[in-house]
C-alpha positions as CSV (number, residue, x, y, z in Angstrom):
1,M,-102.3,113.2,-35.1
2,N,-105.6,111.3,-35.6
3,T,-107.5,112.8,-38.5
4,F,-110.4,110.4,-38.4
5,I,-113.8,111.5,-37.2
6,N,-114.6,109.8,-33.9
7,T,-116.7,110.5,-30.8
8,E,-114.0,112.7,-29.3
9,N,-113.7,115.2,-32.2
10,I,-117.1,115.1,-34.0
11,N,-118.5,118.6,-34.2
12,T,-121.3,118.5,-36.7
13,I,-124.3,116.1,-37.2
14,N,-126.6,116.0,-40.2
15,A,-129.4,113.9,-38.9
16,E,-131.8,112.1,-41.3
17,L,-134.8,112.6,-39.1
18,S,-137.3,110.9,-41.4
19,N,-137.6,109.1,-44.7
20,Y,-141.2,110.5,-45.2
21,C,-141.9,113.5,-47.4
22,N,-145.0,115.2,-48.6
23,S,-143.4,116.3,-51.9
24,A,-142.4,114.3,-55.0
25,C,-139.5,116.2,-56.4
26,P,-138.5,114.7,-59.8
27,M,-134.7,114.4,-59.0
28,C,-135.2,113.1,-55.5
29,P,-133.5,109.8,-54.7
30,R,-136.8,108.5,-53.2
31,F,-137.8,107.8,-56.8
32,D,-136.5,105.6,-59.6
33,F,-135.9,106.8,-63.1
34,E,-139.6,106.3,-64.0
35,L,-140.6,108.4,-61.0
36,N,-141.9,105.5,-59.0
37,L,-141.4,105.7,-55.2
38,I,-138.8,103.2,-54.0
39,K,-140.8,101.7,-51.2
40,E,-137.9,99.9,-49.6
41,I,-136.1,103.1,-48.6
42,T,-139.1,105.5,-48.0
43,N,-142.0,106.1,-45.8
44,N,-141.1,103.6,-43.2
45,S,-139.0,105.2,-40.4
46,H,-138.4,108.3,-38.3
47,T,-135.3,108.9,-36.1
48,T,-136.8,108.9,-32.6
49,L,-135.9,111.1,-29.7
50,D,-134.8,108.0,-27.8
51,V,-132.3,107.2,-30.6
52,I,-130.9,110.8,-30.3
53,K,-130.7,110.4,-26.5
54,N,-129.3,106.9,-26.4
55,R,-127.2,106.7,-29.5
56,I,-125.8,110.2,-29.6
57,G,-126.3,111.4,-26.1
58,D,-125.5,114.5,-24.1
59,K,-121.7,114.1,-24.2
60,I,-121.5,114.2,-28.0
61,L,-124.2,116.8,-28.3
62,S,-122.4,119.1,-25.8
63,Q,-119.3,119.2,-28.1
64,L,-121.2,120.0,-31.3
65,Q,-120.9,123.2,-33.2
66,K,-123.9,122.3,-35.4
67,F,-126.8,119.9,-35.5
68,Y,-128.9,120.0,-38.6
69,S,-131.3,118.0,-40.7
70,C,-131.1,118.4,-44.5
71,G,-132.9,115.3,-45.5
72,V,-131.7,113.0,-48.3
73,L,-134.6,110.6,-48.2
74,G,-137.2,112.7,-46.3
75,D,-138.2,116.0,-44.8
76,G,-137.2,116.2,-41.1
77,A,-140.4,118.2,-40.4
78,M,-142.4,115.0,-41.1
79,N,-140.9,113.4,-37.9
80,P,-143.7,113.4,-35.2
81,E,-141.0,114.2,-32.6
82,C,-139.2,116.9,-34.6
83,V,-139.9,119.8,-32.1
84,E,-139.0,117.5,-29.1
85,I,-135.8,116.5,-30.8
86,Y,-134.7,120.0,-31.5
87,D,-135.8,121.1,-28.0
88,Y,-133.6,118.3,-26.5
89,V,-130.6,119.0,-28.8
90,K,-130.7,122.7,-28.0
91,T,-130.7,122.0,-24.2
92,S,-127.6,119.8,-24.6
93,G,-125.3,122.5,-25.9
94,T,-124.9,126.0,-27.2
95,F,-124.6,125.4,-30.9
96,A,-126.4,126.1,-34.1
97,T,-129.3,124.0,-35.2
98,S,-131.2,124.1,-38.5
99,L,-133.8,122.2,-40.5
100,S,-134.2,122.2,-44.2
101,T,-137.8,121.7,-45.4
102,N,-140.1,122.3,-48.3
103,G,-142.4,124.0,-45.8
104,G,-145.6,122.6,-47.1
105,L,-146.4,120.2,-44.3
106,R,-147.7,120.3,-40.7
107,N,-149.7,123.2,-39.2
108,K,-149.1,126.7,-37.9
109,E,-148.9,125.4,-34.3
110,F,-146.0,123.1,-35.3
111,W,-144.1,126.0,-36.9
112,K,-144.7,128.2,-33.9
113,A,-143.4,125.6,-31.6
114,L,-140.3,124.9,-33.7
115,A,-139.6,128.7,-33.7
116,Q,-139.4,128.5,-29.9
117,T,-136.5,126.1,-30.1
118,K,-134.4,128.8,-31.8
119,T,-133.7,126.4,-34.7
120,R,-133.0,128.1,-38.0
121,V,-135.3,126.8,-40.8
122,V,-134.2,126.7,-44.4
123,F,-137.4,126.7,-46.5
124,A,-136.8,125.2,-50.0
125,I,-139.1,127.3,-52.1
126,D,-138.3,127.1,-55.8
127,G,-140.3,129.9,-57.4
128,L,-143.5,131.7,-56.7
129,E,-147.2,130.6,-56.6
130,D,-147.2,129.6,-60.3
131,T,-143.9,127.8,-60.4
132,N,-142.9,126.3,-57.0
133,H,-145.1,123.2,-57.5
134,L,-143.3,122.4,-60.8
135,Y,-140.4,121.0,-58.9
136,R,-141.7,120.7,-55.4
137,R,-144.6,118.6,-56.6
138,N,-147.5,118.2,-54.2
139,V,-146.5,121.3,-52.2
140,K,-149.3,123.8,-52.0
141,W,-148.2,127.5,-52.2
142,E,-150.8,128.7,-49.7
143,K,-149.6,126.2,-47.1
144,V,-146.0,127.1,-47.5
145,I,-146.7,130.8,-47.1
146,E,-149.0,130.1,-44.1
147,N,-146.2,128.0,-42.4
148,V,-143.5,130.5,-43.2
149,Q,-145.5,133.4,-41.7
150,A,-146.3,131.3,-38.6
151,F,-142.7,130.5,-38.1
152,I,-141.3,133.9,-38.7
153,N,-144.1,135.7,-36.7
154,A,-143.3,133.4,-33.7
155,G,-139.7,134.7,-33.8
156,G,-138.2,132.0,-36.0
157,I,-135.1,132.7,-38.1
158,A,-135.7,131.6,-41.7
159,D,-133.8,131.4,-44.9
160,W,-135.3,131.0,-48.4
161,D,-133.4,128.4,-50.5
162,F,-134.4,129.0,-54.2
163,L,-133.3,126.4,-56.8
164,V,-133.1,128.1,-60.1
165,F,-134.6,126.4,-63.1
166,K,-135.6,127.7,-66.6
167,H,-139.2,127.8,-65.5
168,N,-138.5,130.1,-62.5
169,Q,-135.4,132.0,-63.3
170,H,-137.5,135.1,-64.3
171,Q,-138.9,135.2,-60.7
172,I,-135.6,135.6,-58.8
173,D,-136.0,139.4,-58.2
174,E,-139.7,139.1,-57.3
175,A,-139.0,136.2,-54.9
176,E,-136.2,138.2,-53.2
177,Q,-138.7,141.1,-52.7
178,L,-141.3,138.7,-51.3
179,S,-138.6,137.1,-49.0
180,I,-137.9,140.6,-47.5
181,K,-141.6,141.3,-47.1
182,L,-142.1,138.0,-45.3
183,G,-139.2,138.5,-43.0
184,F,-136.6,136.0,-44.2
């Protein structure tokens, strides 16, 4: 029995769709220990739709159970072809797709279009208006909420991923109530 992953038995792909990100989270590998952006590994590439089509292709996509993007060096929503990629991936098979994001980027039209691909979005929101930006630096609360509402109101399925820190642990119950109100 072959236990190695190969093109015949692969069933899940975590695609690094971009190494661009609008946030500057302090523990992100995009930064060195002095919080300087490591330019050699950031803000210089997106995975294109052509790469997905030509390097992964319909055959592999058709056997997947899950295709997702939980970026290590970037936020997949930064990819200019993000919606087109998820659209293509979804038409290649009947499997789960998801995207993890800080949610503070793009516009309402993007989030409405992504909702139409039936891709689940995991919004990484670490607190409320007065605390989310302490870890998700450069992410504006109003923009996150606007994008969340656009996505959910367009029929999107969303999860709220809340990293607990000392500065936000007192907000867990309030965040849970807000998540219900917003339709997570």
